[in-house]
Every structure is written in C-alpha cells, then in structure tokens.
N, C-alpha and C positions, 0 to 999 in steps of 0.2 A: 504494500500500500504506500502511495506517495503522500506522506503526511502533510507537506506544505499545501497540497491541493485542497485540504479539508480544514485548514486553520480557521477560516471564517465560520464554518459550521460548528466547530467545537467552541469557539469563542462566543458565539451567540447563545449557546445553551446556558441554563442556570448554573452559576459558578463555573462557567466554561473556561474563563481565562485562568482561574485557580487550578482547574484540572489540567489545563494545558501546561502550566508551569510544572506541575507534578510529573507530567509525562516527560517533559524535557529533562528533568533531574533524574528520573528513572532510567531513561535511555543513556544518559551521560555516565552513570555509575555502572551500567551493564556493559559499557564499551560499544554501544550501538549508535552513538550520536555522530561520531566521525570515523572514517575508515582506519583500520590498522595499517601501519607501514612496516613491511618486513625488515627494513633497514634499521628500525628502532632497536636500541639496546633493550633486552627484555627486563622485566621487573625483577627477576631473580638476581641479576647482576647488581642492580641498584640496591637490593636488600643486602647483598653480601657486603657492599661498601658501607652501608648503614651499620651493619653488625660490627665491622672493624672500627668505624667511627665511634660507636657506643663503647666498645672495649677500650679504645684509647682514652676516652673521657673518664671512664670508670677507673682506669689505671692512674690517670693524672690526679684524681682526687682521692686515691687510695681506698676506694670503696669496693665492696664485694660485687662481683659481676651480677647483674640483675637477671632474673629468670622469667622470661615471658610465659604467660599462660598458654598452654597448648591449645591450638585451634583445631577443633574436632573436624573430622572428614565430612560430616553432614552439612557443613557450610555450603557445599555445592547445591543443596536443596534450597538454601536461603537465596542464592543469586548465582546464576551462571555468568561467568566472565570469560573473556578471550584467553587463549593459551599463553599469550605473552604477559598476562596479568598474574597477580598472586594475592591470595588472602593472607592477612596478618592481623594480629591484635593491634589496637591503636598504640599501646605502650611500646610496640616494637619500632615505630617510625617517628615517635615524638617524645621529647622530655617534657613532662608536664607537672605542674604543681599549682596549688592555690596561693593566694597572696597573704598580706599581713592583716591581722585582726585589729580592728579599731578598739582601743582601750585607753580612753583619755586619762585615766588614773595611773596607768603604767607606762604608756608609750613615751619614748624620749627620742631625741635627735632633732633633725631639721624639719620644718614644715614643708611638705612636698605634695603636689597635686596627685590624686589617686582616683582610679576608676572603680565604680561600684556597678552592680547589676542595673541600676537605674540609668547608667550611661551607655549600656551595651544593648544594642538591638540587632535584629537579623540584618547582617551585612553592613551595619553602619554604627557610628557612635554619636551620641548627643553630648556635646561638650560645653553647653551653656551654663551648667550648674556643677562643675567639677569642684569638689571640696578638697581640703588639705588634711594631712595626717602627719604626726611626728614620726619620722623614719630615720634610723641610724644608717651610717654609711655601710656598715658591714651587713645590713639587711637588704641592700639594694639589688644585689645579684639575684636573689630569690624572688623579689616582688616588683621587678621592673620589666615592662614590655618594650620591645623595640620593633622597628619596621618589619613587617611580614610575620610577626608572631600571631598565632590564632588564639583569640580569647573566647572562652566558653563560660556561660553562666553555670555556676554550681548550684545556686538557689534561684528563687523567683521562677521564671520560665526556664527550668533547667535544660541545658543543652543549646540554648540560644547562643549564636556565635557570630563573630565578625573578625576580619583580619585587620590588625592595626596598620593603617596606611601611611602614617606620618614619619618624617625623618627624625623627629625628636622622640626621646624616650618618656615613658610615663609609668607611674607605680599603679598597683592594683591591689584590691583588698581580698580577704579570705573567701568571699563568696564568688570569686572569679578564678577560673583555671587559665593558666597560660600554657599553651602547647607550642613548643619550639621544635619545628620539624627537622629531621635529619636528612642528609643526602640531597639537599636542594629540592625536596618534594614541594610541589606547588601548593602554597597555603590556601590559595583560592579554590583549588580542587578539593582540598580537605573541607573547606567551608561549604562548598556545594554538596558534599556528601552529608554533612550534618543537616543541611537544609532539606535534603532528600529524606533523611530519617524523620524529620519533623513533618514533612508533607504527607508521608505514608503512614504516620502514627507509630512507626517502629521505635521512635525515640522513647516512648513510654516504657519500653522494656528495661531501660537503664535509669529510670527515674524512680524515686520513692517519695511518698507523701501525697496528700490530697489537697487540692487548692494551691498552696505554695509547695512546689515540688523541690526535689534535691537530687543532684547527681554527684555522687562521691568520686574521689580520685580513683578508687578501685573500680567503680562501674565504668568510668571513662576509659580506663586502661583496657577493660575487657571487650570493648566494642570491636566487632570484626570490621576490618577496613580493606577495601579492594585497592591494590596498588597497580596502576598502569605504568608502562614505560614512561620515563620522564618527558620525552618529547611529546608523547600522546597526551599527557596531563595538560601541557600548555595548549595543545590543539582543542582539547575538550573545554578548557576554561574559556578560550576565545569564542568557541561556538555557543556555549551556554550564555555568555554575555551578549552575544548577537541576538539570540532567540529571546532572552529575557527582555532586551530592549524593544524587540518587536511586540512582546506581550504588553510592555509599558505603553507603547503607542496605541495598541488596540484598546487598552483600558482607558486611556485618555480620550480616544475617539468616542468610545461608548459613553463616558461621563459627559463629554461635550454634547453628544447627540441626545442623551437623556435629559440634560439640563434644558436644551433647546426645546425638546418635546414637552417637558413639564411647563415651560413658559407659554408655549402655544396652547396647550390644554387650558391653563389658567386663564389666558386671554379670552379664549372662545367661551369658556364656562362663565366668565365674567360678563360676556355679552348677553348671556341668558338672564342673569340676575338683574341686568340693567334694562330688561324689556319693560315697556311702559305698562303692559297689561297682558292678559292671557292670550289675546289675539296676536299681539306683537311677539309674545313668547312662542306661539305655535309656528309663526313664520321663521323665527330664528332657529327653532328646533329642527325644522325641516332642512334648513341649510346645513346645520350641524350633522344631521342624520346621514347625509350623503357621504360623509367622511368618517363614519364610525369605525370602519375597518382599519383606518390608518391612524386615527386619533387615540382610540381607547385600546391600546395594545399592552398596557402594563397594569399591575395591581393598583399602583398609586393613582393612575389616571381614572380607573373605574371607581376607586374610593372617593376621588374628588368629584366624580359625577354624582355619586350617591349624596354627598354633602350638598351639592348644588340643588338636587331635587328636593331635599329637606328644606333648604333655605327658600326656594321658590314657593314651596307649600305654605310656609308660615308668613310669607310676604303677600299672599293672595294673588300670585301670578301663575299658579299652576292650572287652575280651572277658572272659567268665567264666573263673574258674579251675576246672580239673578235678582232683578229688582223686586220680585214677589216674595223673596225669602224673608222670614221674620228676622229683624235685625238683632244683633248681639245684645243690644240694650234691653230688649224684651226678654231674651233668654236669661240675662243676668237677674232680672226681676223675678222670674220664675224660680231661679236657683235660690235666691234669697228667701222666698216663701217656703221652698222645700226644706231648706236648712232650719228655718224656724220650726217646721213640723217635726223634723228629726230631732232637734234639740228638746222639744216638748216631750217626745217619746223616749228621750234619753238614749237615742241611737248614736248621737254624736254630741261632743262637748260644745258648749256655747263659745263661739269665737269672738275675739276682740275686733272692733271696727278697723278697717285698713285705710291707709292713705291712698288717694288716687295716684295713678302712675303719672309722674310729672313728665313734661316734654323732654327734659334732660335725660330721662331714663328710656326714651323711645328711640331706638336706632333707625327707625324708618316710619313713614306715614302709612297707616293701614288704609285699605279701601273703605269706601262708604259701606255702612252696615256692620263694620267690624269695630272692636274696642280693644284698648290695652287694659288688661286686668292683672291682678296678682293671683298667684296660685291659690292662696287662701280664699279668694273671692269665689272660686269655682270648684272648691273641694269641700267634702264633708268631714275629711280627716287628713291631717298632716302630722305625723308623729314618727318616732323612731323606735328601735328595739331596746332590749335590756341594756342598761349601762353597766351593771355588774354581771360578771361571767356566771351563767347558770351552772348548777351541778350537772355533770355529764354522766352518761352511762355507756357501756359497751354493747348494750342491747340494740341491735340495728333495726328492731321492730318498733322502737320507741319513736319519739317526735324529733324530726330532723332540726338541727340548729343552723339556720341560714346566716352566713356572714357575707362580707363584700366579695370574697373569692367565689361564692356560689352564684352571684348575680352576673350573668353574661349579657352580651348585647342581644336582647330579644328572647332569652330563655334562662331557666335556672339549671345549673349544673350540680347534680348531687354526687358527683364522683368522689369528692373528698369532703365528707360531711360528718360532723359530730352529732350526737343524739342526746336528748334530755328525757328524764322520766316524765310520765304523764302528770304526776302531781306537781312537778316543778313547772311544766308547761302551763297548767291551769293558773298558777300564780302569775306567770309572765303574760298571759293573755288578758289579764286585767288592765294592763297597759296598752297592749296592741296584739290583735289577732288578725293577720292578713286573710283576706277573702278573695274569691274569684273576681278578677277585673281590677284589683289594686295594682298600682304602679310601684315597683320596688326600685329605689334610686340609691346608688352607692354614695354615701356622704362623707366617708373618711378614707384616706389613702390615695395611692397613685392612680386608681381607676375611678376616682370620684367623678360623678356625672353619668356613669354607665347605668343603664336601666333595663328593666324588663316588665312587661305586663303579665301579671299572674293569670295563667290560662288553665289552671287546674285547681281542684278543691282540696288538695292534700294539706293536712294540718302542718304547721311549722312554727318555730320560735325564731324571732329575729334578735340580732344584737344591735348595739349603738351605731355600727358602721353602715346600717341600711335604714333609709327613710321610707315610710309608707305614705303614698298619696292616694286618697280615694276620691276620684272625681265625682261631681254632683251634676247630673243631667247633661253632661257634655260627652261627646264621643271619646271613649278612652283611648282608642287608637290615634285619634287626632291629638289628644293631650300628650301621648307618648311621642308622636312625631314632632310636636312643638318642643318638647324637652330635649329631643335628640338633635335638633337643628343647631347649626353653628352659632346662630344669634343667641339662643338661650344658653347653650353651653358656655359661650363667652361670659354671659351674665353670671352663670354658676361659678366659674372660676374667679371672676372679679369679687364675688362675695366670700371667697374662701379665707378662713383664718389660718395663717401659716404658723403652726406650732411645731411639735415634733414631727407631725405629718399633716398634709392638707386636710382641712376639716370644714364642712359646711354645716353650721348650726341650724336648728329648726327655725329660728327667727329669720335667717337668710332664705332658707328653703321656702317658707310660707310667703315671703314678700317678693319672690322673684316675679318680674313682669313677663307676661306672655300675651301674644295677640290672640284675640277670640273672634272667630268668624261666626256668622249665623249657623245654626245647627245643621240645616240642610246642606250648606256649603262644606261643613266639616265632613259630612259623609262623602260628598263628591271628591274632596281632597284626599281622603283616605283611600278611596277606590283608585284614584289616579296614581297616588304614591305606590300602592301595591302593584299596579300594572307596570310602572316604570322600574321599580326595584326588581321585579321578576325578570325584566329585560336585562338589567345590569347583571343579575345573578347568572343568567344564561351566557352572557358575554364572558363573565368570570370563569364559568365552567369550561367554555370553549378555549379560553386562554390557558387555563390550567392543563387541559388536555394537550394543547399545542406545545406548551413548555415541557410537559412530561415526554412528549415524543422527541423534542429536541434533546432532552437530557438522555433519553435512551439511545438516540443516534450518536451523541457525543461519546457516551460510555462504550458503545460498540466500536466506534472508530479508534478510541484509545486502546481498548482491549486487542483490537486487530493489530494496531501498531506494536504493542508489546509482544504479541504472539509472533509477528513477523520478525521481531528483533531476536 
C-alpha cells in the first residue's frame, strides 16, 4: 500500500492526525520508514564499540563492570526488526541517572538554574520559569545536562522526554533522568522511540503509580530498545521530522478550516436570530437549508443550530403569531386565580408578590400578546431538595436519591444512584415530593442550569443541588424550552453565587425572567421545536455514522500499512 496516497483520508478521520503520527513512529522503530542500505555498518559492530567504551569508562572510575539484564528471545514477538538491527536493554546504550534532590535545609554550594518535570515536555523545554538550587561543584558531573543529552521524566508524566538542544549546560533535579548515549547513537532517534512507546501505550509497562506516575532508574534500564545502524538512525530521524512537519501542516490547515467554518456557521445562524418575524425567518431558513450538507458537518455546528432554534423559540420568531390567541396577560390572570385556589386547598404554599420585570432585565422586545414574567409568577412550586444528607440504604428497592449527577439534558439517569429508606423519604417529602411534569433544574455545581422534565411517576428524594419547578397552567415543554434557551441560561449564570462551587439560590431561581407567549402559541412553538430538533438529531446520527466509517477506513489503512511493513 502506498501510504502517502491515503494521508488525507487518514487525517480527516476522528483523531486521524494523532493516529497518523503513531503510524509514522511505529514504522520508524520497525525499520520500515526508510530503506536499509547494505553498505551501512551493522548495529552489532556499533554495540561492540559501545561495550568497549563502557568498559573503558568503568575502568577509569575504578568501578565494577556493570551487568546488563539479559534480553529474552521472545522480544522478537514484541517487534520484528531488520537483520542489521539489534535489540538491547536501554542500560546497554546509555549512562543514565537522576539529578539532585531539592532540600533547602541541607543543600549548599552555588545557586544554579535547574530543570524540573515542569520544564520538560514531549520534544521541547519550557524555560520561562526555571528556578535555582544550591549545587556544589563536585555534584555537577552527576546532575548537569549538556547538548544532545536525552532527558526523561521520572515523575509526573513518567517517560516524557526531550533532547537538550542548547550549547550551554544546565542542572536537573531528582525527578528527571539524564540519558547520555554511547557510541554516537542519535539522541533524537532515542527520543522518537520513547514517543512511540507513549503513542502505543506501551510506556505504561514501565510506569508505577496512578495519576502521578513514576519511572524508576531500574525500569528505565530494562526497556528493550531497537538499535539500527548509525547511518540509518540519522536517515530515520530526518524522515520522521519531515513527516511530523507534514502532520503539523495538516493540523494547522484543519484548525484554520475549522475556525473559518465555525465563523461562517455563527454568521449564518446569527442571520436567523436577526429575522424580523416568523415570515422573515422562514425565508432565511430556506436559504440556509440549501447548504445544510456543507454547513452542518460537525458536532459543534449542529449544537449551535440547536441553540439557535431554542433562542428563536423564546424570541417569538419560530412560528407566526395569531391575533385571535388569548394574550399572555389573560393567561397570567388565570394563573393567579388558580394559585389562589391551590393555596386555599393547601396544595401549594402562599407566595410573596414579585416585582415586574424591568426593561433593564429584558434582553429583547417580545411580540405583541407576549409578556416578560418571573418564574414564580407562572409556577405553583419552586423549591429544592434536602439540605442535609438523608440516611442511605443499600436496598436498591428503596427510594432513589436524585442529585445533580442524575439530572441529564432531557432525562434522568439512574445508573449511579443512592437509595433512602421509605420512612426517611416520607420525612423528606414534607419539603418536596416531585411529581409527573415537574421540571428538575440543577442548581449547584458545574452542570448548573441543566434540566429535565419528569416524565414518569417513580417516587424519588431530591437533594439541595436540584431545584423543582412546577409550572401552573403553562405548557411544561415550552417552560423547559425557555429555561434551556441561551437567553435564560445566561440569566441563570448571571444570578449564580460563586462560593466553593457555583450555586443558584431559590431566590434567584424564583425571580428569573422568562418570556411568556399566549398558551396556544406555546403549543405551536413546542411542536415546531420538536420537529426541528428531530431534524438536527437525524443530521447528528448521519454525521456520527459518517465519522464512524471514516474512522474504520483510517484504522484499516493503518493496519494495512503495518501488515505490509
């Protein structure tokens, strides 16, 4: 297979360029990226020179000869390499050690700049924040890096590596390994090998720890390392650099194209929200619909389309207004009467009078027949769940305890749920017992503002992080649409109290302004939103299938390239 002919196909797939980089590295360390030259000195001779070099060094410092760990024969199963290459342990081709420990109470010497893992990244160094440590002259030999030393993280993201490229020397601390390669082995080839281990996930075999990992000197020494002829190492490094630069260009082109596409989508969707009325919107929509297949080709663009639909819905631009509809002002009077009846029957608590929504709180002018109201004006209940954590039980047939993590966008997820005994639930329900049709709104945490309409009769207990809104005589689906809209979500976040985590208190929830259409128009809006959201979901499903096909094709091409190698 001629891989260059398929680069565009692979790059266009999900995470395609990342996969392409991994393929380049895999081919490089298998000896399949550049042709072998029969005139190259084989790796065996290079390794013999390295063995003599190591022996001389050990004699010079009067140390015992080091004994490399035997490399088992089954390494051939790990990776097939050309005949002129040879497998060794990393300790056979590099002198390596970690640096000096920072101990302000005990360190002495001259203040010298030193590298930590925070300065060492894959293939590069960040030197804007290099600190200093007291280091004595007789410690410098062990903890100083010079040009072409390979530095490897011992801690942090263990195994992360880069070649020191500068002509000046620099010290390094104990969480960094310095590998000084014998025999003129190309340090950039060694770096690419570590990069390959990271890309394939094999580097985890030499790490210990969860979260913050660790790679000991012993683990580093044990890593099997493929040694090509020296001349081939240089050719491999040059070819990898060339192909990685190509990947960089492809990535930059994708980013530029993606940014331009996002700007175009935002501009055209903005044209919809600027429509004067439903008739103008219909005309603009038709113009946009002609280019759906080229405009809405990403998850982000389809999500933006959904947000635009919600915004048009609450602005009164999604469906035409009917002059014969009962105006929202009359609906509001009927809601007030209904709430008085419910309060008399003790179905709901008596609410306090609310202030009218001021002009400074109205982000746009509503159509004739609409009104700006507060959530409390059109609800018979706005409350939250238990503030104290209820007693829990392991009995999964008990009452589920619903928290913010259970409230998803449009549904409740009971996958990870705690339970409370029935007698505990009875006490909790004195404060709040959700019923069919209630809106559950996350009011604490990172997902604040996410909501779902309760569409089933299952008993549940809520905690403080979930607010219950029970609409009164308004279309619940329209109410939820209004709450999901970008305009009301902006209001929600403006009312958030920033404490240890975002929190929307009941006073803010109750007073949130929302636009209220006539009831008949609410029903028409909901029907139109459902129709358009179904269209977007179909587009998303088609996009997901297309991306899945691209990914399968890219995987097949990569596997074919590796088999051919």
